[in-house]
C-alpha positions in Angstrom: 0.0 0.0 -0.1 1.4 3.4 -1.1 1.0 6.4 0.8 3.1 9.2 -1.1 4.5 12.2 0.4 2.7 14.6 -2.1 -0.7 13.0 -1.6 -3.2 14.0 0.9 -2.6 11.6 3.7 -2.3 11.1 7.4 -1.7 8.9 10.3 -2.7 8.3 13.8 -1.9 6.0 16.7 -4.3 5.9 19.6 -3.9 3.9 22.8 -6.3 3.9 25.6 -6.7 1.4 28.4 -9.6 0.1 26.1 -8.1 0.2 22.7 -4.8 0.2 20.8 -5.3 1.7 17.4 -2.5 2.5 14.4 -4.4 4.0 11.4 -3.1 5.4 7.9 -5.4 7.2 5.5 -4.8 8.3 1.9 -7.5 10.3 0.4 -6.0 9.9 -3.2 -5.4 6.5 -3.2 -6.3 3.5 -5.1 -9.0 1.6 -3.2 -6.2 -0.8 -1.4 -7.0 -1.8 2.3 -5.2 -3.5 5.0 -7.7 -4.1 7.7 -6.7 -6.1 11.1 -9.4 -5.4 13.7 -11.3 -7.9 16.2 -14.5 -6.8 14.5 -14.9 -9.0 11.2 -18.3 -7.0 10.4 -16.5 -3.6 10.3 -13.4 -5.1 8.5 -15.9 -6.0 5.5 -17.8 -2.5 5.8 -14.4 -0.4 6.0 -13.2 -2.4 2.9 -16.2 -1.4 0.9 -15.9 2.1 2.1 -12.4 2.2 1.0 -12.9 0.8 -2.6 -15.9 2.7 -3.5 -14.0 5.7 -2.1 -10.7 5.1 -4.1 -9.2 5.6 -0.8 -6.1 3.9 0.6 -6.9 2.6 4.2 -4.5 0.7 6.5 -5.9 -0.4 10.3 -4.5 -2.3 12.9 -6.8 -2.3 16.0 -7.1 -4.2 19.1 -9.6 -3.7 21.7 -11.7 -4.9 24.8 -14.0 -7.2 22.6 -14.4 -9.5 25.6 -16.9 -6.7 26.9 -18.2 -6.2 23.6 -17.3 -4.0 20.1 -18.0 -0.7 21.5 -14.8 0.8 22.1 -13.1 -0.6 19.3 -15.7 0.6 16.6 -16.0 3.9 18.2 -12.4 4.5 18.3 -11.7 3.5 14.8 -14.5 6.4 13.8 -12.5 8.8 15.9 -9.1 7.5 14.2 -10.4 7.9 11.1 -12.2 11.4 11.3 -8.8 12.8 12.6 -6.8 11.7 9.9 -9.7 12.7 7.0 -9.5 16.1 8.6 -5.6 16.5 8.6 -5.2 14.9 5.4 -7.3 17.2 3.7 -5.5 20.1 5.0 -6.7 23.8 4.3 -9.4 22.1 1.8 -8.3 24.3 -1.2 -10.1 23.3 -4.4 -12.2 20.7 -2.9 -15.9 20.4 -4.3 -16.9 20.0 -0.4 -20.5 18.8 -1.2 -21.9 15.5 -2.4 -25.1 13.5 -2.0 -25.0 9.9 -3.3 -27.8 7.2 -3.4 -26.2 3.8 -3.7 -28.6 0.5 -4.1 -28.1 -2.6 -2.7 -30.1 -5.4 -3.9 -33.7 -4.5 -2.1 -31.9 -1.6 0.1 -31.3 2.3 -0.7 -29.2 4.2 1.4 -28.3 8.0 0.7 -25.4 9.7 2.3 -25.0 13.6 2.0 -21.9 15.4 3.0 -20.8 18.8 3.4 -16.8 19.1 4.5 -17.5 22.3 6.3 -15.4 22.3 9.3 -18.9 22.3 11.2 -19.4 18.7 13.2 -23.3 17.7 12.5 -24.7 14.1 12.4 -28.2 13.2 11.1 -28.9 9.2 10.8 -32.5 7.9 9.7 -32.4 4.3 9.7 -34.3 1.6 11.0 -33.2 -2.1 10.7 -35.0 -5.3 10.9 -32.4 -6.5 13.3 -30.5 -5.8 16.1 -27.4 -7.6 14.7 -25.6 -8.8 11.9 -23.9 -11.8 13.2 -22.3 -10.7 16.1 -22.3 -7.2 15.1 -24.6 -4.7 16.8 -26.2 -2.3 14.8 -25.9 0.3 17.1 -22.6 0.4 16.4 -23.1 2.0 12.8 -24.6 5.4 14.4 -21.4 5.3 17.2 -19.1 4.9 14.1 -20.7 7.5 12.0 -21.2 9.9 14.5 -17.5 10.0 15.8 -16.3 10.2 12.1 -18.4 13.1 11.7 -17.2 14.8 14.7 -13.6 14.2 14.4 -13.7 15.0 10.9 -15.6 18.0 11.3 -17.7 17.5 8.6 -21.8 17.6 8.1 -22.8 14.1 7.8 -26.6 13.1 7.0 -27.4 9.1 6.5 -30.5 7.9 5.3 -31.6 4.4 4.8 -34.5 4.6 2.7 -35.9 1.2 2.9 -34.6 -2.2 2.9 -35.4 -6.0 4.2 -32.0 -7.1 4.7 -29.8 -5.5 7.7 -26.5 -6.6 6.1 -27.6 -5.1 2.7 -28.7 -2.2 4.2 -25.3 -1.3 6.0 -23.5 -2.2 3.2 -25.4 0.2 1.0 -24.6 3.2 3.5 -20.7 2.2 3.5 -20.5 2.1 -0.1 -22.4 5.6 -0.4 -20.5 7.0 2.4 -17.4 6.3 0.6 -18.5 7.1 -3.0 -19.8 10.6 -1.2 -16.7 11.3 0.3 -14.6 10.7 -2.5 -16.8 13.1 -4.4 -16.4 15.9 -1.7 -12.9 15.7 -1.4 -12.1 15.5 -5.0 -10.4 18.8 -6.5 -12.4 21.1 -8.7 -10.2 23.2 -10.8 -12.9 25.8 -11.1 -12.4 26.3 -7.6 -10.1 29.0 -6.2 -9.1 28.7 -2.9 -12.2 27.1 -0.9 -15.5 26.6 -1.8 -16.9 29.2 0.8 -18.2 32.8 1.1 -16.4 33.1 4.2 -12.9 32.4 2.3 -12.1 29.6 4.7 -13.3 25.9 5.7 
């Protein structure tokens, strides 16, 4: 996996009494992931996010999963938000906004992003089951909220409908990757940052 010095990249290490995480992120990647966490379903979702966003992502995480997955999932969201914010720097030239719909068989998810430097999260999702395998669906909210908070982005996630919980969450992560890819992409028409304030 490459993290070019001239690319929009960042890395972070976070160690607490609950988790030990090392994470690297390249906004301008090729869709390659190296994921080693104690939460297999999250590995699957992060792989989809990376592939559909054309990012590069490396995560090595150990956590107190003997209690539950909460701390590991939450702290990975924190770390991913931190590296995204750092990698984007002054945000000059980015498109800033994106709205993406992604179907996954019978399910349809929508993710809307504003890279605004104003953290806000709206979440509209009702899943048929509370778990996918051993993964608690409440963790999707925790991950996305901490990502939005630490990246300082406005993030709206809407699952319009679906019958299969796995499909519904998969559509969310695919849409997240694609929306973030679009919002962070460079628009040659933009001079400075896309804000009348002159700063993001």
